[in-house]
N, C-alpha and C positions, 0 to 999 in steps of 0.2 A: 039636525039642529044645525042652524048657522050661527056662526060668531060674531057678534058684533066688533066693532073697530076698537071700542073701548075695552074690552075683554082681551083682545089679541094684544094692546098695548099695555094691561095689566100683567098678562102672563109674560111678556117679554121683559118687563121691567123685572118682574121677580127672579125672573132664570138670571138676569144680568145680576142683579144682588147675590144670589146663590153663587154663580161663576167667580164674582169678585170675592166672596167669602173664602171660597175653597182656593184660589189663586193665592189670596195672602197668605192662607194657611199653608199651602204648599210652599210658598217661599221662606216661611219661616221654618219650615222642615216639619210641619206637621200634616198628618193624614187624616181628614174628616171619617173615613171610612174604615179605620183602624183604631185598636184600643191600646191605649198605653198607660203605663204604669208611672205615677210621679214619686219620686224620693226627694228629699231635702239633706242638704248636708252644709255645715257651719264650717268656715276657715278663717285664721287669722288673718290671712292673705292669699289672695287667688293667683299671685305670680304671674300676671299678663292674662290670666284666661279670659275668654270672650264669649258672649252668647254664640248659640248654634254651634259651638264647639262639639266634635264628636266623643262620645262615650263606648270606650272598648272594653270587650273581655276576652282576655286572652289574645289580645290583636283584632279580634272582629268587633265591628262597628255595631253595636246594639241600641243606640239612641243618641238625643243630642241634648245641649243645655239649653233649657228653656228661658231661662233669665236669673240674673244676679241683682240681689238686694240687698241693703244694709238692715240689720237687725237693730232697731232702736233701743233695745233694752240692754243688750250686750255689745254693741258695737261691732260685732262680727259680720263677716259677708255670708248671706244664706244663697245658696246654688240651689235652684230648680232642675232636678235631673228628670229627663223624659225619656222613658226606657221602653223599647219594644221588645220584648223576648219572652219564651216561656220557660226560660232557664231558671231554676229556683235558687233564689236570693236570700240569704238569710238575716236577721238584723243586725248580726254583727260584721257584717261584710266592710270593707273599707273601700271607700272613695279617694283614689289616690292621683292628683295632679301630678303629671309628669310630661317631660319634652320629649317627643319621637326622635327628633334630629335637629340639625342647626336651622335650616329654614323654617318648618312649621312651627305652627304656634302650640301653646300648650293643651292637653287633654286631659280627660279623666280617665282612668283604668279602675274596672270594679274588679277587686280581688275575694272572691266568697270565700267564706268560713265553713268548709263541709262538714265539720263536726258540730256544728249549732244546726239543729233541725227545727228550729223556729223561724219560719220564713216572713220575710216582710211583706207588707201588704203596701198598696198605693197609699201615699200620705206619711209613710214612717220617714224617720229621721235615721241616717247612717252614720258610721263614723270616718273622717274626713283624715288625710295627710297628705304631705307635699313631700315628693320625691326629687332632689336634686337633679337637673340636666347636666348635659355635657358641659355647655356653655358655664354654667355656674361652678361646677367642679374644676372648670379649667381655671375660672376666675379665682376661686379660693386657693388653688395653688400657685398661681401667678403674685397673688398678694404677696405673701410673705417671701417670695423669691425677689419682687420687686423693691421691697424693703431692704433686703440684704444687699441688692446691686446697689441700692442708694448709699448705704453706709459703707461700702467697700469704695465706691467712687469719691465718698467725702474722706476716708482713709488714706487714699491714694493722692487725694489733692492736698492734705495736711503733710504726707509724706514727703511730697514733691515740694511743697513751701518749705519744710524742714531742711531738706537737702539744699536748696539754694541759698537759705539762711546760713548754713553750716559752711557750704563751699565758696570761698571767695574766689578770686581769679586766679590767686596761686594754687591754691587747692582743685581748682579745675583743671590747671596744667598740669599739676601732677599726677592727677586721675587719670589724663589722656595720655601721659608718659607711661603710665603703669600699664593701661592697655597696650599701648604700642609695645611694650617690653615683653607683655605678655602674647602679643601676635607673635613676635620674633622667638619666644620661647616655644609656641606650638610648632612653628617653621622647624625649629631645631628637632624638635622630637619628632615630626613626620620623616626628617631626614636621617634619624636615628634608626626610625623603625623600616625604614627603606634598607639602610645598611643591614639592618637582622635579618630581613626577609633575604638580601641576596646572600648574606653568609648561611642561612639555612638551605637555599636552593642549591651553593655549591656541595654543600655536606651531606645533602639530602641521600646519598647512597650510605655513609657511614651511619646517619641515624637510623635508616632501615635497618642496617646490620646489627646496630645496638638493641634496635625491638626485637630483632629475630633470636639474637642471643637471650634477651629478657625472657622471650616465649620458652626457648629451651629450658632455662634455668626452670623457669615457674613449672614447667611440665615435668622436669627430673624430680622437683620437688614434691609434687603431686604423687610421682611414681614412689618416691620414699616414704611419703605418707600414706600410701597405700600398703606399701612394705609392713611398715611400723604399725599398722592395722591388722593385717593378714597374721604378724607374729604373735599374737595376742600378748600384747605388753603388759595387759593387767595380770596375767596369771604369771608372768615372771616376777612381775613385782610382788604379787603375794606370796611366792615362793622365797625371795628376796627376805620379805618381811619375816618369813618361819624361820628361815636361815638365821636372822639377827636376833630373835627370841631364843633360839637355843645356844648361841654364842654368849647371849647375856646370861643364860641360866648357868652357863660353865663357868663364866667368870665369877658369877656370884658364888657357885661352890668353891671356886678356888679361894676367893677371899674369904669364905667362911670355914675354911680347913678341911672340907669333906673332898673322899677319894683320896689316892695315892699321892696325886699332883698336890692337893692342897694340903696334905699332911707336910709333903716336902717344904711347902713355902710357910706354913705355918709352926712345925714341931722344929724347936732349936736343937733338941737334943739330937734328932736325926741329922741335922746340918752338922753339928759337932762332930758325929761318928765318921759322917762321910768325910769331912775334913782331915779328921785323925786317918783315916784310911788311906787317904790320898797322900798324907805325907810319908807314912810307913811303906807305901809302895814306890815313893821317890826314892828312900832310903835303901830300898831294895834293888832298885835298878842301879843306883850308884854304886854299891857295894858289888853287883855283877859287874859292873863294868872295871872298878878297880881290881877286883879278883875273880876274873872269871874261871880258875882252875878248880876253885872251890864248888863250881857248879857244874862242871864239865871236865873230867878228867881223862885226859888222853896220855899215856905214856909207853913210849916204846920200849924202854929197858926197864921197866917194873920200879921205877921210881916212886917212894911213897910220897903222900901228900904231907904237905907241912900244915901243923897243926893250926886250928883257927883261931886268930887274934882279932878282936873287935877294934874298929877304930877309934883311934884316939879322941877325934873331934869329928863331930858330924859336918859334912860341907853345907848341909840345908840349915838355915836359922830357924830356931824355934821361936 
């Protein structure tokens, strides 16, 4: 069967139209021979998001943005997502607008909710959210810093203006003189520090000797402390306390008149008897001194002793 020229022309026109439709769809990111899922997300602000921007899932590109329109009833921006994947996406999954870097534009990342088993089908609406990018975060941090710098500059200007108003020519000259005197003082201080360094260098040997002696003293003190620790100072203190307790008991007994010593301290009759005996002993010794022949009789010729006569007056006062 031979094809006429008209049939060939019609076939060529139809093929050209189909090729044009396929090319146009390909340029828009669509594949006529591939099935897609279409989801919708509403945002208050798309933050520079453009059509044909990629849609990612954990960094993997799974689709593109098909279009962005304004919802006339709510005034929000309706974004159409064209997703090509068999990965299960639940209805409560999030479609987050984010910025992958400084140079690239905005993209949408799908964060699935694995706890929700109710899967979304083509035509469903997903929840949307916006994540600040690095540029926006840096801008948010620089804005308060810029305000603080501006306030600081204003305060510095006011301070300089105040200083200029307060300091007249004489005050400025006095300030210069004060700074000059301060400079001279610093020079003198440097000279003094140099002199101190020279003195330290000259007496370095003596300083080392002092340090060595101090080390020896510290070592001796350590040995003494070790000896004290080994001497069981606690036991000695306990023994001393026990002795003091006994002494206190003895003193208490003496004060209360217990025992021989206590009776001697407390019994007045015993004291009087002791004083009387002492006086009589003194009289006896005095008589022995004055009349020794009464007690020791030594006679070569048999001479008789004289009869005893008591002394007229005692030499010891009563």
